[in-house]
VOGU-377148 format. One record per residue (C-alpha): residue in one letter; residue number from 0; y negated, x negated, z negated. Coordinates in steps of 0.2 Angstrom, whole numbers. Each point is the difference from the previous one (the first is absolute). Example, Ala and Ser with C-alpha at 12.3 -4.5 7.8 and 13.67 -1.06 7.14 Angstrom:
// residues 2
SITE / A / 0 / 22 / -62 / -39
SITE / S / 1 / -17 / -6 / 3
// end
This chain:
// residues 436
SITE / M / 0 / 9 / -131 / -87
SITE / Q / 1 / 9 / 0 / 19
SITE / F / 2 / -9 / 5 / 14
SITE / S / 3 / 15 / 3 / 10
SITE / F / 4 / 22 / 6 / 1
SITE / S / 5 / 14 / -8 / 9
SITE / G / 6 / 4 / 2 / 16
SITE / G / 7 / -11 / 9 / 12
SITE / I / 8 / -9 / -3 / 17
SITE / H / 9 / -16 / -3 / 11
SITE / P / 10 / -1 / 11 / 13
SITE / D / 11 / -15 / -1 / 11
SITE / Y / 12 / -15 / 14 / -8
SITE / N / 13 / -7 / 7 / 14
SITE / K / 14 / -14 / 5 / -13
SITE / E / 15 / -14 / -8 / 9
SITE / S / 16 / -5 / 15 / 15
SITE / T / 17 / -6 / 9 / -18
SITE / F / 18 / -3 / -14 / -14
SITE / A / 19 / -20 / 0 / 0
SITE / S / 20 / 1 / 19 / 7
SITE / P / 21 / -10 / 14 / -14
SITE / V / 22 / 5 / 15 / -4
SITE / V / 23 / -5 / 12 / 12
SITE / E / 24 / 2 / 20 / -5
SITE / M / 25 / 8 / 10 / 13
SITE / A / 26 / -6 / 18 / 0
SITE / P / 27 / 14 / 12 / 0
SITE / P / 28 / 6 / 9 / 14
SITE / S / 29 / 2 / 20 / 4
SITE / E / 30 / 17 / 1 / -6
SITE / I / 31 / 9 / -7 / -16
SITE / V / 32 / 18 / -1 / -4
SITE / I / 33 / 2 / -4 / -18
SITE / P / 34 / 18 / -4 / -5
SITE / L / 35 / 9 / 7 / -15
SITE / S / 36 / 10 / -16 / -3
SITE / Q / 37 / -9 / -12 / -1
SITE / H / 38 / 6 / -10 / -15
SITE / I / 39 / 16 / -5 / -12
SITE / G / 40 / 7 / 13 / -5
SITE / T / 41 / 2 / 21 / 0
SITE / P / 42 / -13 / 7 / 14
SITE / C / 43 / -15 / 11 / -4
SITE / K / 44 / 2 / 18 / 4
SITE / T / 45 / -15 / 11 / 9
SITE / L / 46 / -11 / 7 / -10
SITE / V / 47 / -8 / 7 / 15
SITE / S / 48 / 0 / 13 / 15
SITE / V / 49 / -2 / -1 / 19
SITE / G / 50 / -19 / 8 / 2
SITE / D / 51 / -6 / -6 / -19
SITE / Y / 52 / -14 / -10 / 2
SITE / V / 53 / -1 / -16 / -9
SITE / R / 54 / -12 / -13 / -6
SITE / V / 55 / 0 / -19 / -2
SITE / G / 56 / 8 / -6 / -14
SITE / E / 57 / 10 / 14 / -3
SITE / K / 58 / 16 / 3 / -8
SITE / I / 59 / 12 / 5 / 13
SITE / A / 60 / 18 / -3 / -3
SITE / D / 61 / 9 / -5 / -18
SITE / S / 62 / 15 / -4 / -9
SITE / D / 63 / 6 / 5 / -18
SITE / E / 64 / 14 / -12 / 0
SITE / A / 65 / -4 / -17 / -9
SITE / V / 66 / -3 / -12 / 15
SITE / S / 67 / -11 / 6 / 12
SITE / C / 68 / -17 / 1 / 6
SITE / P / 69 / -13 / 12 / 5
SITE / V / 70 / -7 / 2 / 18
SITE / H / 71 / -19 / 5 / 4
SITE / A / 72 / -10 / 6 / 13
SITE / T / 73 / -7 / -16 / 8
SITE / V / 74 / -12 / 12 / 12
SITE / S / 75 / -8 / 16 / -1
SITE / G / 76 / 6 / 16 / 11
SITE / T / 77 / 15 / 12 / 2
SITE / V / 78 / 18 / -5 / -3
SITE / K / 79 / 5 / 5 / 16
SITE / A / 80 / 22 / -5 / 0
SITE / V / 81 / 10 / -5 / -15
SITE / E / 82 / 16 / -3 / 10
SITE / P / 83 / 11 / -15 / 2
SITE / R / 84 / -12 / -17 / 7
SITE / W / 85 / 6 / -17 / 7
SITE / H / 86 / 1 / -14 / -19
SITE / P / 87 / -3 / -17 / 4
SITE / S / 88 / 19 / -3 / -6
SITE / G / 89 / 5 / 9 / 15
SITE / S / 90 / 5 / 16 / -6
SITE / K / 91 / -8 / 17 / 1
SITE / V / 92 / -7 / 6 / -17
SITE / M / 93 / -9 / 16 / -5
SITE / S / 94 / -20 / -5 / 2
SITE / I / 95 / -15 / 13 / -2
SITE / V / 96 / -13 / 0 / 17
SITE / I / 97 / -15 / 1 / -4
SITE / K / 98 / -14 / 5 / 13
SITE / N / 99 / -15 / -10 / -4
SITE / D / 100 / -18 / 7 / 1
SITE / F / 101 / -10 / -15 / -2
SITE / E / 102 / -10 / 6 / -16
SITE / D / 103 / 7 / -11 / -10
SITE / E / 104 / -2 / 12 / -15
SITE / V / 105 / 9 / -6 / -16
SITE / A / 106 / 9 / 7 / -14
SITE / P / 107 / -6 / 12 / -16
SITE / G / 108 / 4 / -16 / -11
SITE / C / 109 / 4 / -15 / 10
SITE / A / 110 / -16 / -11 / 2
SITE / A / 111 / -2 / 2 / -18
SITE / V / 112 / -4 / -16 / -13
SITE / T / 113 / 9 / -4 / -14
SITE / D / 114 / -9 / -3 / -15
SITE / D / 115 / 1 / -15 / -13
SITE / I / 116 / 16 / -7 / 10
SITE / E / 117 / 2 / -13 / -12
SITE / N / 118 / 5 / 11 / -14
SITE / L / 119 / 13 / 11 / 12
SITE / S / 120 / 15 / -2 / -6
SITE / P / 121 / 14 / -6 / 9
SITE / D / 122 / 9 / 18 / 0
SITE / Q / 123 / -19 / 5 / 8
SITE / I / 124 / 3 / -14 / 12
SITE / I / 125 / 20 / 4 / 8
SITE / S / 126 / -5 / 17 / -2
SITE / I / 127 / -17 / -3 / 12
SITE / A / 128 / 13 / -12 / 12
SITE / R / 129 / 10 / 14 / 4
SITE / E / 130 / -10 / 12 / 0
SITE / A / 131 / -8 / -13 / 13
SITE / G / 132 / 14 / 0 / 9
SITE / I / 133 / 1 / -17 / 1
SITE / V / 134 / 17 / -13 / 4
SITE / G / 135 / 0 / -18 / 3
SITE / M / 136 / -6 / -4 / 17
SITE / G / 137 / 8 / -15 / 3
SITE / G / 138 / 15 / 9 / 8
SITE / A / 139 / 9 / 5 / -14
SITE / A / 140 / -10 / 14 / -2
SITE / F / 141 / 9 / 5 / -18
SITE / P / 142 / -13 / 12 / -10
SITE / L / 143 / -12 / -10 / -12
SITE / Y / 144 / 2 / 12 / -15
SITE / V / 145 / 18 / 1 / 1
SITE / K / 146 / -1 / -21 / 1
SITE / L / 147 / -14 / -1 / -15
SITE / K / 148 / 11 / 12 / -11
SITE / T / 149 / 14 / -12 / 2
SITE / A / 150 / -11 / -15 / -4
SITE / I / 151 / -3 / 7 / -16
SITE / E / 152 / 14 / 5 / -4
SITE / K / 153 / 7 / -17 / 3
SITE / N / 154 / -15 / -9 / -7
SITE / I / 155 / -3 / -12 / 12
SITE / D / 156 / -7 / -14 / -5
SITE / T / 157 / -6 / -8 / 19
SITE / I / 158 / -11 / 9 / 12
SITE / I / 159 / 1 / -9 / 18
SITE / I / 160 / -12 / 9 / 13
SITE / N / 161 / 6 / -3 / 18
SITE / G / 162 / -9 / -8 / 13
SITE / A / 163 / 12 / -9 / 10
SITE / E / 164 / 0 / 9 / 14
SITE / C / 165 / 11 / -11 / 9
SITE / E / 166 / 7 / 9 / 15
SITE / P / 167 / -5 / -7 / 16
SITE / Y / 168 / -16 / 11 / 7
SITE / I / 169 / -4 / 11 / -15
SITE / T / 170 / -17 / -4 / -7
SITE / A / 171 / -6 / 15 / -9
SITE / D / 172 / 3 / -6 / -17
SITE / H / 173 / -10 / -18 / 3
SITE / R / 174 / -13 / 11 / 9
SITE / A / 175 / -5 / 12 / -18
SITE / M / 176 / 3 / -14 / -7
SITE / V / 177 / -15 / -7 / 8
SITE / E / 178 / -9 / 14 / 3
SITE / Y / 179 / 2 / 12 / -19
SITE / P / 180 / 8 / -13 / -11
SITE / R / 181 / -12 / 11 / -13
SITE / K / 182 / 9 / 15 / 0
SITE / I / 183 / 17 / -9 / 1
SITE / V / 184 / -2 / -10 / -15
SITE / E / 185 / -7 / 16 / -11
SITE / G / 186 / 15 / 6 / 6
SITE / V / 187 / 8 / -12 / -7
SITE / K / 188 / -7 / 3 / -17
SITE / L / 189 / 3 / 14 / 1
SITE / I / 190 / 19 / -5 / 1
SITE / M / 191 / -3 / -11 / -13
SITE / Q / 192 / -8 / 13 / -13
SITE / C / 193 / 18 / 14 / 4
SITE / L / 194 / 10 / -15 / -5
SITE / D / 195 / -10 / -8 / -16
SITE / R / 196 / -1 / -17 / 8
SITE / K / 197 / -14 / -12 / 0
SITE / T / 198 / 6 / -8 / 15
SITE / A / 199 / 6 / -1 / 20
SITE / V / 200 / 3 / -11 / 13
SITE / I / 201 / -7 / 2 / 18
SITE / A / 202 / 12 / -7 / 14
SITE / I / 203 / -8 / -3 / 16
SITE / E / 204 / 10 / -11 / 14
SITE / E / 205 / -10 / -16 / 2
SITE / N / 206 / -3 / 2 / 20
SITE / K / 207 / -12 / 13 / -7
SITE / P / 208 / -13 / -15 / -8
SITE / D / 209 / -18 / 14 / 3
SITE / A / 210 / 11 / 13 / -13
SITE / I / 211 / 6 / -13 / -12
SITE / A / 212 / -17 / -4 / -1
SITE / T / 213 / -7 / 17 / 1
SITE / M / 214 / 11 / 10 / -16
SITE / K / 215 / -3 / -20 / -9
SITE / I / 216 / -19 / 4 / -1
SITE / T / 217 / 5 / 22 / -3
SITE / T / 218 / 11 / -3 / -14
SITE / E / 219 / -12 / -12 / -12
SITE / D / 220 / 2 / 3 / -16
SITE / T / 221 / 11 / 14 / 1
SITE / G / 222 / 18 / -6 / -5
SITE / I / 223 / 7 / -3 / 17
SITE / Q / 224 / 4 / -14 / 10
SITE / V / 225 / -1 / -2 / 15
SITE / V / 226 / 17 / -10 / 8
SITE / P / 227 / 2 / -8 / 18
SITE / L / 228 / 20 / 0 / 6
SITE / Q / 229 / 6 / -12 / 9
SITE / T / 230 / 0 / 7 / 20
SITE / K / 231 / 20 / 6 / 2
SITE / Y / 232 / 8 / 16 / 5
SITE / P / 233 / 7 / 12 / -8
SITE / Q / 234 / -13 / -6 / -15
SITE / G / 235 / -5 / 20 / -1
SITE / G / 236 / 15 / 4 / -6
SITE / E / 237 / 1 / 5 / -17
SITE / K / 238 / 15 / -9 / -7
SITE / Q / 239 / -7 / -16 / 9
SITE / L / 240 / -18 / 3 / -4
SITE / I / 241 / 5 / -1 / -19
SITE / K / 242 / 8 / -16 / 3
SITE / A / 243 / -15 / -7 / 7
SITE / V / 244 / -11 / 4 / -13
SITE / T / 245 / 11 / 1 / -18
SITE / G / 246 / 19 / -12 / 5
SITE / R / 247 / 9 / 18 / -7
SITE / E / 248 / 15 / 6 / 12
SITE / I / 249 / 3 / 17 / 2
SITE / P / 250 / 22 / 2 / -4
SITE / P / 251 / 9 / 9 / 13
SITE / G / 252 / -3 / 18 / -3
SITE / R / 253 / -12 / 1 / -12
SITE / L / 254 / -21 / 3 / 5
SITE / P / 255 / -18 / -9 / -1
SITE / M / 256 / -4 / 10 / -18
SITE / D / 257 / 18 / -7 / -7
SITE / I / 258 / -7 / -18 / -1
SITE / G / 259 / -17 / 8 / -8
SITE / C / 260 / -9 / -1 / 18
SITE / G / 261 / -11 / 15 / 11
SITE / V / 262 / -7 / -6 / 15
SITE / F / 263 / -11 / 11 / 9
SITE / N / 264 / -8 / -1 / 15
SITE / V / 265 / -18 / -5 / 4
SITE / D / 266 / -8 / 16 / 10
SITE / T / 267 / 14 / 12 / -11
SITE / C / 268 / -15 / -7 / -14
SITE / A / 269 / -13 / 0 / 8
SITE / S / 270 / 6 / 22 / 2
SITE / L / 271 / 2 / 1 / -17
SITE / C / 272 / -16 / -2 / -1
SITE / R / 273 / -10 / 11 / 11
SITE / A / 274 / 11 / 13 / -9
SITE / V / 275 / -5 / -6 / -17
SITE / K / 276 / -18 / 0 / 5
SITE / K / 277 / -2 / 11 / 12
SITE / G / 278 / 14 / 9 / 0
SITE / Q / 279 / 4 / -2 / 18
SITE / P / 280 / 21 / 2 / 5
SITE / L / 281 / 8 / -8 / 10
SITE / I / 282 / -4 / 5 / 19
SITE / K / 283 / -5 / -14 / 9
SITE / R / 284 / 5 / -20 / 3
SITE / I / 285 / 1 / -16 / 9
SITE / V / 286 / 7 / -2 / 13
SITE / T / 287 / 4 / -15 / 11
SITE / V / 288 / -1 / 2 / 19
SITE / S / 289 / 8 / -12 / 9
SITE / G / 290 / 11 / -7 / 12
SITE / S / 291 / -1 / -11 / 17
SITE / A / 292 / 0 / 19 / 10
SITE / V / 293 / -17 / 5 / -12
SITE / V / 294 / -17 / 1 / 15
SITE / T / 295 / -10 / -1 / -19
SITE / P / 296 / 10 / -8 / -17
SITE / K / 297 / -7 / 7 / -16
SITE / N / 298 / -2 / 2 / -19
SITE / L / 299 / -1 / 19 / -3
SITE / L / 300 / -2 / 14 / -15
SITE / V / 301 / 8 / 14 / 8
SITE / R / 302 / 2 / 17 / -8
SITE / V / 303 / 18 / 4 / -6
SITE / G / 304 / 10 / 13 / 15
SITE / T / 305 / -8 / -9 / 13
SITE / K / 306 / 9 / -3 / 19
SITE / Y / 307 / 6 / -17 / 7
SITE / K / 308 / -7 / 7 / 14
SITE / D / 309 / -18 / 3 / -5
SITE / V / 310 / 1 / -17 / -11
SITE / F / 311 / 3 / -10 / 17
SITE / D / 312 / -11 / 12 / 10
SITE / F / 313 / -15 / -9 / -11
SITE / C / 314 / 8 / -18 / 3
SITE / G / 315 / -2 / 3 / 17
SITE / D / 316 / 17 / 5 / 5
SITE / F / 317 / 12 / -14 / 6
SITE / Y / 318 / -1 / -14 / 14
SITE / E / 319 / 16 / 10 / 5
SITE / D / 320 / 15 / 11 / -6
SITE / P / 321 / 2 / -8 / -16
SITE / Y / 322 / 22 / -3 / 2
SITE / K / 323 / 1 / -1 / -20
SITE / I / 324 / -12 / 10 / -14
SITE / I / 325 / 4 / -5 / -18
SITE / C / 326 / -7 / 8 / -15
SITE / G / 327 / -1 / -15 / -13
SITE / G / 328 / 1 / -16 / 3
SITE / P / 329 / 13 / -9 / 13
SITE / M / 330 / 11 / -8 / -11
SITE / M / 331 / 4 / 18 / -12
SITE / G / 332 / -8 / 11 / 12
SITE / I / 333 / 8 / 17 / 7
SITE / A / 334 / -1 / 1 / 17
SITE / Q / 335 / -8 / 15 / 6
SITE / H / 336 / 4 / 12 / 13
SITE / S / 337 / -14 / 14 / 2
SITE / L / 338 / -19 / -5 / 0
SITE / E / 339 / -1 / 20 / -8
SITE / T / 340 / 4 / -7 / -18
SITE / P / 341 / -10 / 0 / -12
SITE / I / 342 / -9 / -13 / -11
SITE / I / 343 / 8 / 1 / -19
SITE / K / 344 / -7 / -10 / -17
SITE / S / 345 / 12 / -15 / 3
SITE / T / 346 / -4 / -1 / 18
SITE / S / 347 / -8 / -21 / -2
SITE / A / 348 / 2 / -1 / 19
SITE / L / 349 / 0 / 6 / 18
SITE / L / 350 / 7 / -13 / 13
SITE / A / 351 / 2 / 2 / 20
SITE / F / 352 / 10 / -14 / 10
SITE / C / 353 / -1 / -2 / 16
SITE / S / 354 / 16 / -2 / 10
SITE / D / 355 / -2 / -19 / 4
SITE / E / 356 / 4 / -2 / -18
SITE / E / 357 / 17 / 8 / 3
SITE / S / 358 / 14 / -11 / -6
SITE / F / 359 / 18 / 6 / -4
SITE / E / 360 / 16 / -11 / 0
SITE / S / 361 / 15 / 7 / -4
SITE / E / 362 / 9 / -7 / -14
SITE / S / 363 / 12 / -14 / 0
SITE / V / 364 / 10 / -6 / -12
SITE / C / 365 / -3 / -8 / -20
SITE / I / 366 / 0 / -20 / 0
SITE / R / 367 / 0 / 0 / -16
SITE / C / 368 / -18 / -12 / 2
SITE / G / 369 / -3 / 8 / -20
SITE / R / 370 / -21 / 2 / 8
SITE / C / 371 / 2 / 19 / -5
SITE / I / 372 / 6 / -4 / -19
SITE / R / 373 / -15 / -12 / -2
SITE / A / 374 / -13 / 12 / 6
SITE / C / 375 / 5 / 15 / -8
SITE / P / 376 / -14 / 2 / -13
SITE / M / 377 / 13 / 10 / -12
SITE / R / 378 / 13 / -15 / 1
SITE / L / 379 / 11 / 10 / 5
SITE / M / 380 / 15 / -6 / 14
SITE / P / 381 / -4 / 11 / 15
SITE / S / 382 / 12 / -7 / 14
SITE / Y / 383 / 14 / 4 / -13
SITE / I / 384 / -6 / 18 / -4
SITE / N / 385 / 0 / 4 / 17
SITE / L / 386 / 18 / -6 / 6
SITE / Y / 387 / 8 / 11 / -16
SITE / A / 388 / -14 / 13 / 7
SITE / S / 389 / 10 / -4 / 19
SITE / A / 390 / 17 / 2 / -8
SITE / G / 391 / -6 / 19 / -10
SITE / E / 392 / 1 / -12 / -16
SITE / F / 393 / -12 / 10 / -10
SITE / N / 394 / 6 / -4 / -16
SITE / E / 395 / 1 / -20 / 3
SITE / C / 396 / -22 / 5 / 3
SITE / K / 397 / -2 / 8 / -15
SITE / K / 398 / 7 / -15 / -6
SITE / L / 399 / -11 / -11 / 10
SITE / N / 400 / -15 / 7 / -10
SITE / V / 401 / -6 / 9 / 17
SITE / Q / 402 / -9 / 13 / -6
SITE / D / 403 / -9 / -13 / -8
SITE / C / 404 / -8 / -2 / 19
SITE / I / 405 / -19 / 5 / 2
SITE / E / 406 / 3 / 1 / 21
SITE / C / 407 / -15 / -16 / 0
SITE / G / 408 / 11 / -5 / 16
SITE / C / 409 / -1 / -18 / -2
SITE / C / 410 / 17 / 2 / 5
SITE / S / 411 / 1 / 7 / 17
SITE / Y / 412 / -16 / -12 / 3
SITE / V / 413 / 8 / -18 / -4
SITE / C / 414 / 16 / 7 / 8
SITE / P / 415 / 4 / -12 / 16
SITE / A / 416 / 14 / 13 / 5
SITE / K / 417 / -10 / 14 / -1
SITE / L / 418 / 11 / 10 / -11
SITE / Y / 419 / -7 / 18 / -6
SITE / L / 420 / 4 / -7 / -19
SITE / V / 421 / -17 / 14 / -6
SITE / Q / 422 / 5 / 14 / 6
SITE / N / 423 / 19 / -5 / -4
SITE / M / 424 / -7 / -1 / -21
SITE / R / 425 / -12 / 15 / 6
SITE / M / 426 / 18 / 11 / 7
SITE / V / 427 / 10 / -7 / -18
SITE / K / 428 / -14 / 6 / -12
SITE / E / 429 / 0 / 15 / 7
SITE / K / 430 / 19 / 5 / -2
SITE / L / 431 / 1 / -7 / -18
SITE / R / 432 / -14 / 12 / -3
SITE / R / 433 / 7 / 12 / 7
SITE / E / 434 / 19 / -3 / -9
SITE / G / 435 / -12 / 0 / -18
// end
């Protein structure tokens, strides 16, 4: 086995503020905003109206489309509005606004224990994953039930659980592995049961020795192997993780399951365990709140739909008005413009930075040093793709496999000319997508 991949970088990881910070559950605020689009696929349609009373865990929106995922009320209370609200993507999407009554009344059927777990069929596990609204919690937000069905159809032979968490600042998955390893392992066993596989691998970067030790103890006699990985960004990318663990490479335009591998996030596994064993839908998640502008960085267990403002207030607010707020990590996260935006199922971190960290440099010209090519974990040629993109030669970009770019930011990070490489590749990919 190999335990790394070609390319990649070693940024400052800046995890010290929350690395050893236990997860603290945040009390839900007075108002919750739940977007109907929190996943890859078709947005949900509301099942409730203004004035309706909803309970914790109640399904409030769903879709009949093949790729979608229901959403649930995360507090009990009255539906205050169904209207467009800000979304982490930067646009407004239709959302359900709930006025919290602070009773936390649980919906009938929610928190029901599933009997005879060991004899659940794959279809039953998939159905539970769907009804619980579980998505990939590492950031991609792909519906778990679709991933499991596809894995069965593709007859994958390797299950990899992603505990790498390579993005700077983020420690949500790390704390999950340290604090509730049994839930993660039980979730992995359910995936193994669903896919009829006797083994699985949990891959963790070696900069998390306590997580590695805890998971090794918890996985004894389970058929689950814990594999330490070299600390390098973007080790947590699916293609890089598969290369590191199995040595297999995904051909251009193909997906992990095309080469027999299924990759699942550690907290996704824990959510599946809760859904199967306790009947709990995905209504909470761990969010790392950090950055130089945050008074008290924390790892929080937050209700989905909690606004950024409430999260930062719980962490002592800001030292000063932040010059930048990011949802996710600094390498692949999205800059935010409103504190009214809510936490969604895929929100792993909220970062806020002081003005003294602001650094903006205008583009220079490519000096043909080749650093971007050496750093690219997909072995692309960012400098050439950027050259063709600047000239509007998008078909030439396609020939250079621009669509395989994972937008990790390694090329921009190492570029001495400060070229907007990632932004240009993202633009090209979007133009090619629109052209079909």
